[in-house]
ROBAMI-343412 format. One line per field, with one value per residue: residue number from 0; residue in three letters; x, y, z of N, C-alpha, C in turn. Coordinates in steps of 0.1 Angstrom, whole numbers, m for minus. Layout:
num = c(NUM  ...)
residu = c(ALA  ...)
n_x = c(X  ...)
n_y = c(Y  ...)
n_z = c(Z  ...)
ca_x = c(X  ...)
ca_y = c(Y  ...)
ca_z = c(Z  ...)
c_x = c(X  ...)
c_y = c(Y  ...)
c_z = c(Z  ...)
// end
This chain:
num = c(0  1  2  3  4  5  6  7  8  9  10  11  12  13  14  15  16  17  18  19  20  21  22  23  24  25  26  27  28  29  30  31  32  33  34  35  36  37  38  39  40  41  42  43  44  45  46  47  48  49  50  51  52  53  54  55  56  57  58  59  60  61  62  63  64  65  66  67  68  69  70  71  72  73  74  75  76  77  78  79  80  81  82  83  84  85  86  87  88  89  90  91  92  93  94  95  96  97  98  99  100  101  102  103  104  105  106  107  108  109  110  111  112  113  114  115  116  117  118  119  120  121  122  123  124  125  126  127  128  129  130  131  132  133  134  135  136  137  138  139  140  141  142  143  144  145  146  147  148  149  150  151  152  153  154  155  156  157  158  159  160  161  162  163  164  165  166  167  168  169  170  171  172  173  174  175  176  177  178  179  180  181  182  183  184  185  186  187  188  189  190  191  192  193  194  195  196  197  198  199  200  201  202  203  204  205  206  207  208  209  210  211  212  213  214  215  216  217  218  219  220  221  222  223  224  225  226  227  228  229  230  231  232  233  234  235  236  237  238  239  240)
residu = c(UNK  UNK  UNK  UNK  UNK  UNK  UNK  UNK  UNK  UNK  UNK  UNK  UNK  UNK  UNK  UNK  UNK  UNK  UNK  UNK  UNK  UNK  UNK  UNK  UNK  UNK  UNK  UNK  UNK  UNK  UNK  UNK  UNK  UNK  UNK  UNK  UNK  UNK  UNK  UNK  UNK  UNK  UNK  UNK  UNK  UNK  UNK  UNK  UNK  UNK  UNK  UNK  UNK  UNK  UNK  UNK  UNK  UNK  UNK  UNK  UNK  UNK  UNK  UNK  UNK  UNK  UNK  UNK  UNK  UNK  UNK  UNK  UNK  UNK  UNK  UNK  UNK  UNK  UNK  UNK  UNK  UNK  UNK  UNK  UNK  UNK  UNK  UNK  UNK  UNK  UNK  UNK  UNK  UNK  UNK  UNK  UNK  UNK  UNK  UNK  UNK  UNK  UNK  UNK  UNK  UNK  UNK  UNK  UNK  UNK  UNK  UNK  UNK  UNK  UNK  UNK  UNK  UNK  UNK  UNK  UNK  UNK  UNK  UNK  UNK  UNK  UNK  UNK  UNK  UNK  UNK  UNK  UNK  UNK  UNK  UNK  UNK  UNK  UNK  UNK  UNK  UNK  UNK  UNK  UNK  UNK  UNK  UNK  UNK  UNK  UNK  UNK  UNK  UNK  UNK  UNK  UNK  UNK  UNK  UNK  UNK  UNK  UNK  UNK  UNK  UNK  UNK  UNK  UNK  UNK  UNK  UNK  UNK  UNK  UNK  UNK  UNK  UNK  UNK  UNK  UNK  UNK  UNK  UNK  UNK  UNK  UNK  UNK  UNK  UNK  UNK  UNK  UNK  UNK  UNK  UNK  UNK  UNK  UNK  UNK  UNK  UNK  UNK  UNK  UNK  UNK  UNK  UNK  UNK  UNK  UNK  UNK  UNK  UNK  UNK  UNK  UNK  UNK  UNK  UNK  UNK  UNK  UNK  UNK  UNK  UNK  UNK  UNK  UNK  UNK  UNK  UNK  UNK  UNK  UNK  UNK  UNK  UNK  UNK  UNK  UNK)
n_x = c(60  30  7  m21  m54  m47  m35  m50  m53  m26  m28  m46  m34  m16  m29  m36  m15  m11  m31  m34  m27  1  5  23  40  23  19  44  48  29  41  62  52  38  64  71  52  28  m2  m25  m19  m6  m30  m47  m27  m30  m58  m74  m60  m65  m90  m91  m82  m56  m33  m14  m18  m45  m42  m26  m43  m61  m46  m46  m72  m78  m61  m72  m63  m61  m85  m117  m117  m122  m130  m140  m140  m115  m111  m123  m108  m83  m90  m95  m71  m55  m69  m55  m30  m10  13  17  m9  m25  m13  m22  m49  m52  m44  m66  m86  m75  m75  m102  m111  m130  m143  m155  m141  m118  m100  m93  m95  m79  m54  m53  m50  m25  m6  m7  8  31  39  51  70  70  78  67  41  48  57  34  19  35  31  3  5  19  3  m20  m42  m67  m56  m41  m22  12  44  67  66  59  83  101  90  94  124  125  114  128  156  150  148  131  125  107  103  126  130  106  114  136  124  111  133  140  120  112  88  80  104  131  145  170  193  214  214  190  200  217  198  182  205  211  185  186  205  200  173  148  130  126  111  111  140  148  130  148  168  167  160  184  203  190  199  224  237  231  246  280  311  325  308  292  312  312  288  297  305  285  267  249  251  234  205  178  154  124  91  73  42  21  m8)
n_y = c(448  452  435  437  449  460  444  421  405  395  380  360  348  332  319  301  288  272  256  243  211  193  178  166  154  137  120  110  95  77  60  54  39  19  4  m6  m27  m17  m13  m4  21  34  36  52  75  86  91  115  133  126  128  151  162  155  145  125  108  101  84  66  54  44  22  5  0  m11  m37  m44  m40  m36  m22  m32  m49  m33  m26  m3  16  21  30  55  68  67  84  110  117  115  134  155  156  138  114  86  79  85  65  43  44  43  18  4  9  m6  m31  m34  m32  m24  m5  m3  m18  m3  2  27  46  38  42  66  78  65  76  103  101  88  110  123  114  87  57  28  35  44  20  4  23  18  m11  m9  5  m13  m32  m23  m17  1  24  34  12  15  7  19  42  26  11  33  42  18  20  43  36  14  30  46  27  4  m25  m45  m34  m33  m63  m66  m52  m64  m91  m76  m72  m99  m113  m100  m86  m58  m48  m54  m86  m86  m102  m95  m73  m80  m101  m84  m68  m88  m96  m73  m73  m97  m92  m69  m67  m67  m81  m115  m130  m118  m117  m144  m150  m135  m142  m167  m160  m147  m170  m186  m168  m174  m192  m180  m154  m142  m149  m128  m111  m112  m103  m77  m71  m65  m39  m24  m24  m8  m8  m9  4  28  24  8  27  32  26  18  3)
n_z = c(266  251  231  229  224  198  182  169  144  148  170  160  140  155  171  154  139  163  161  138  122  116  89  73  93  105  82  84  106  104  84  99  116  101  92  119  119  130  125  136  146  124  107  125  122  101  93  101  87  61  61  59  38  31  5  4  28  20  m2  10  31  11  1  24  24  3  4  28  51  85  82  69  36  11  m21  m38  m16  m17  m41  m39  m22  m36  m60  m49  m41  m64  m80  m70  m77  m72  m81  m71  m64  m88  m103  m88  m92  m118  m120  m108  m126  m149  m138  m129  m104  m79  m94  m125  m152  m174  m199  m212  m195  m174  m190  m191  m166  m160  m176  m166  m142  m153  m165  m145  m138  m126  m123  m121  m132  m160  m168  m167  m186  m208  m213  m218  m246  m258  m263  m272  m257  m248  m258  m291  m305  m300  m307  m303  m288  m264  m261  m254  m232  m216  m213  m199  m176  m168  m168  m145  m123  m120  m118  m130  m154  m166  m171  m184  m208  m214  m225  m249  m263  m268  m279  m303  m305  m305  m318  m343  m335  m309  m294  m279  m267  m251  m236  m218  m203  m191  m175  m161  m145  m135  m114  m99  m93  m65  m59  m55  m72  m96  m98  m105  m129  m145  m148  m157  m184  m188  m187  m210  m235  m234  m250  m273  m280  m285  m268  m268  m267  m246  m228  m230  m216  m187  m188  m199  m178  m153  m128  m94  m91  m82  m51  m58  m61  m33  m15  m36  m48)
ca_x = c(53  15  m2  m35  m65  m41  m29  m59  m47  m13  m33  m55  m23  m7  m39  m39  m6  m11  m41  m30  m22  12  m1  37  44  15  24  58  45  21  54  72  43  39  76  70  41  18  m12  m36  m11  m4  m44  m51  m21  m35  m73  m77  m56  m70  m104  m91  m77  m40  m31  m3  m26  m56  m38  m20  m54  m67  m39  m51  m87  m77  m56  m78  m50  m66  m100  m124  m113  m133  m121  m147  m137  m99  m108  m127  m95  m70  m92  m93  m56  m50  m70  m46  m17  m3  17  13  m23  m27  m8  m33  m64  m53  m44  m77  m95  m71  m81  m115  m112  m138  m147  m157  m128  m119  m85  m87  m94  m66  m40  m52  m44  m14  m3  m7  17  44  46  55  83  67  83  56  31  55  58  22  14  41  22  m10  9  25  m7  m31  m56  m71  m50  m37  m7  26  57  80  61  62  99  106  87  100  136  125  110  141  164  144  150  119  130  99  103  141  127  100  126  143  115  109  143  142  107  109  74  82  117  137  151  184  198  228  206  180  210  222  187  181  217  210  177  189  216  197  158  148  120  130  105  118  155  147  128  155  184  164  163  199  207  185  203  238  243  232  253  293  318  333  296  291  320  307  279  301  309  271  256  251  250  223  193  171  143  112  83  63  26  15  m17)
ca_y = c(453  449  434  441  449  467  434  410  397  387  370  349  340  324  306  293  282  262  248  235  198  189  166  160  149  125  109  102  90  65  50  47  26  7  m2  m15  m36  m13  m9  3  34  38  42  63  89  95  91  128  142  122  134  168  165  152  136  111  99  95  74  56  47  39  9  m3  m4  m23  m47  m52  m42  m28  m20  m41  m48  m20  m17  8  28  24  38  67  74  69  95  120  119  118  148  168  156  127  105  71  78  84  50  33  47  36  2  m2  9  m14  m44  m36  m34  m12  5  m9  m21  8  4  37  56  34  49  84  80  64  88  115  97  85  122  130  105  72  42  20  42  43  7  0  26  10  m22  m7  11  m23  m42  m13  m18  15  33  29  6  22  m1  31  47  16  8  45  43  8  22  53  30  7  39  49  17  m1  m40  m52  m27  m42  m73  m64  m44  m77  m99  m70  m73  m111  m119  m90  m81  m43  m41  m67  m93  m84  m109  m91  m61  m89  m108  m73  m65  m97  m97  m64  m74  m108  m89  m58  m69  m67  m91  m129  m140  m110  m123  m158  m152  m127  m152  m179  m154  m147  m183  m191  m166  m177  m198  m172  m146  m149  m150  m114  m99  m113  m96  m64  m69  m58  m26  m16  m25  7  m9  m10  12  32  13  7  33  24  28  10  m9)
ca_z = c(253  252  216  231  211  183  172  170  138  150  178  152  134  164  174  140  139  172  160  124  123  107  79  68  102  107  74  85  117  98  79  113  125  92  94  130  117  140  117  141  151  111  104  132  124  86  93  102  78  50  59  58  24  26  m6  7  37  12  m8  22  35  m1  1  33  22  m10  7  36  61  95  80  61  25  2  m31  m40  m9  m22  m54  m38  m18  m48  m66  m43  m40  m75  m86  m64  m84  m64  m87  m68  m63  m101  m107  m81  m99  m131  m119  m104  m137  m157  m132  m128  m89  m69  m105  m141  m159  m184  m201  m218  m183  m167  m197  m187  m152  m158  m183  m158  m131  m157  m169  m133  m136  m116  m131  m119  m144  m170  m172  m168  m198  m220  m217  m227  m256  m266  m267  m279  m247  m243  m268  m303  m304  m304  m301  m300  m274  m252  m259  m249  m219  m209  m210  m189  m161  m163  m160  m131  m116  m118  m121  m140  m167  m173  m173  m198  m219  m220  m233  m261  m271  m271  m285  m314  m309  m308  m328  m345  m323  m304  m283  m270  m256  m240  m225  m211  m200  m183  m167  m151  m138  m123  m106  m89  m87  m49  m58  m60  m85  m109  m102  m111  m141  m152  m141  m166  m196  m191  m192  m222  m241  m232  m263  m286  m282  m285  m258  m269  m265  m231  m219  m230  m204  m173  m193  m200  m163  m147  m114  m86  m93  m68  m49  m63  m55  m22  m13  m47  m41)
c_x = c(42  11  m12  m43  m58  m36  m38  m57  m36  m18  m41  m47  m18  m15  m39  m32  m6  m21  m40  m24  m14  9  13  40  34  17  34  56  37  29  61  65  43  50  77  60  30  4  m22  m31  m12  m18  m48  m43  m25  m47  m79  m76  m60  m84  m104  m84  m64  m38  m23  m15  m41  m51  m34  m35  m64  m61  m44  m63  m88  m72  m64  m70  m60  m80  m105  m122  m125  m126  m128  m143  m121  m100  m112  m115  m83  m73  m92  m76  m49  m54  m64  m34  m9  0  12  m2  m29  m25  m18  m45  m63  m50  m61  m88  m89  m76  m98  m119  m120  m140  m148  m145  m127  m107  m81  m86  m81  m54  m40  m46  m31  m2  3  4  31  48  53  70  81  68  72  44  37  57  43  15  24  35  9  m8  13  13  m18  m45  m60  m67  m47  m25  3  36  69  76  66  77  103  103  91  113  134  123  121  153  163  144  141  123  120  100  116  137  116  107  134  135  114  121  145  134  105  96  72  94  121  142  164  187  206  220  198  189  213  212  184  193  215  198  177  199  212  184  157  139  125  123  111  135  155  144  140  167  180  164  178  203  206  194  219  243  239  236  268  301  325  319  294  299  318  299  283  303  297  261  261  253  235  215  188  159  131  103  75  48  18  5  m14)
c_y = c(442  446  439  442  456  457  422  400  391  375  358  340  330  312  297  282  269  252  238  222  199  179  159  151  136  117  102  94  76  54  46  35  17  m2  m9  m24  m31  m7  0  20  42  45  54  78  95  96  107  136  137  126  150  170  161  140  122  102  95  82  61  43  37  25  2  m7  m15  m35  m53  m53  m30  m25  m31  m40  m42  m17  m5  21  31  34  54  74  79  83  105  126  121  130  159  165  145  115  92  70  75  70  40  34  40  24  m2  0  m1  m29  m48  m39  m22  m4  m5  m8  m10  10  18  49  51  39  63  86  76  72  101  112  94  99  128  122  90  62  32  22  42  30  0  7  20  m3  m20  m4  0  m33  m35  m16  m2  24  27  22  15  16  10  36  36  12  20  46  31  11  34  46  23  15  44  36  7  m18  m46  m47  m32  m53  m72  m58  m57  m89  m91  m73  m89  m114  m111  m85  m65  m39  m54  m73  m88  m88  m105  m81  m70  m94  m96  m70  m72  m97  m85  m65  m84  m103  m79  m60  m70  m79  m105  m135  m130  m116  m134  m157  m143  m134  m167  m174  m152  m159  m187  m185  m168  m185  m190  m161  m151  m144  m135  m105  m101  m104  m83  m57  m61  m46  m15  m18  m14  4  m10  4  17  24  20  18  27  30  27  3  m22)
c_z = c(250  237  220  222  199  174  174  160  138  158  171  146  143  167  161  139  149  169  146  128  114  94  77  80  105  98  78  97  114  89  88  117  114  94  109  128  125  132  121  143  135  109  108  129  110  86  92  91  65  48  53  43  20  17  m3  19  31  5  2  27  25  m4  11  29  10  m7  21  51  74  93  71  47  16  m10  m38  m33  m12  m35  m50  m29  m26  m55  m60  m41  m54  m83  m80  m69  m80  m70  m83  m66  m77  m104  m100  m89  m109  m131  m118  m117  m147  m151  m129  m113  m82  m84  m118  m148  m174  m189  m206  m206  m174  m177  m193  m175  m151  m167  m173  m146  m140  m164  m158  m130  m127  m126  m131  m133  m157  m176  m176  m182  m209  m222  m223  m243  m262  m270  m276  m270  m242  m249  m279  m300  m307  m299  m297  m288  m264  m250  m248  m232  m209  m202  m199  m175  m157  m157  m146  m121  m112  m126  m128  m151  m172  m176  m187  m209  m224  m230  m245  m270  m275  m282  m301  m317  m311  m315  m332  m334  m320  m291  m274  m260  m247  m231  m213  m201  m188  m169  m154  m141  m127  m111  m96  m86  m74  m50  m63  m71  m98  m111  m109  m126  m151  m155  m158  m180  m200  m196  m205  m232  m242  m243  m275  m292  m281  m275  m256  m264  m250  m222  m218  m220  m192  m178  m192  m186  m155  m134  m105  m89  m79  m65  m55  m56  m44  m25  m25  m40  m46)
// end
C-alpha cells in the first residue's frame, strides 16, 4: 500500500506526533529526579516545556526560583512563572501566586489580590489555599471579616487532610474568636492533628494543645475522641512555594 502524494495530511500528522514532546512525561521525569536529589536533571526536564507553556513545569520552576534551588534565587521570576501557570487554572500555582501577594515576595504585598488567587485555588479543592483563605476571612485581611466562612474553609481543608488547617480549627474551637469556645471539639481536633500530622513541629504544637485541654473536659468526653477520630488523611499537596 502506498500513501504517496494522495495522503500528504496523514504524513504531516505522523511527523507532528513524532516531533511533539510529551510534557506530562517530562514533568514526571522532573519529579523522579527531584526525589533522587538530582536538581540539575529535574530543572532540564522541565525547562523547555515550561517555556512552551506547560503549567506544571512553569509552577515547578517557579518553586525552584523562589527557593534558589539549581538557579539563582529570584522571587520576581518565581512570580512570573507562577502567574503563567495560574492563569491556565493550575490550582497549586494559584496558591503559590496568592502566597507571593500575601507575603510581598517578588511582588508588592496585596492581601486583596492574595485572597483572589487563594479563592480560585480553594474552589478547585486545594487544601492549602482553603486554609490560607480561611486565615484572611478570619482576620479580615484583604476581605471583609467572615468568621463563618473561615470556619467552613478550615473544616474543608482539614477534611482534605491538611494538618495545619486541623490545628487552626483546634485553635479556633479553643480560643472562641470565631465561635463560642468548645473545649471538647478543640481537644478532638488537637488529638487528630497530633496523631496524623506529618510535620513534627505541627505534631508537637497539636500535642501541647491536646495536653493543655485534658483537664478541661471530662473522662467520658475524652473517650468519645476515639469514636470521632477519622484516621489518617491524604498527604498534603506538594509543589507549594
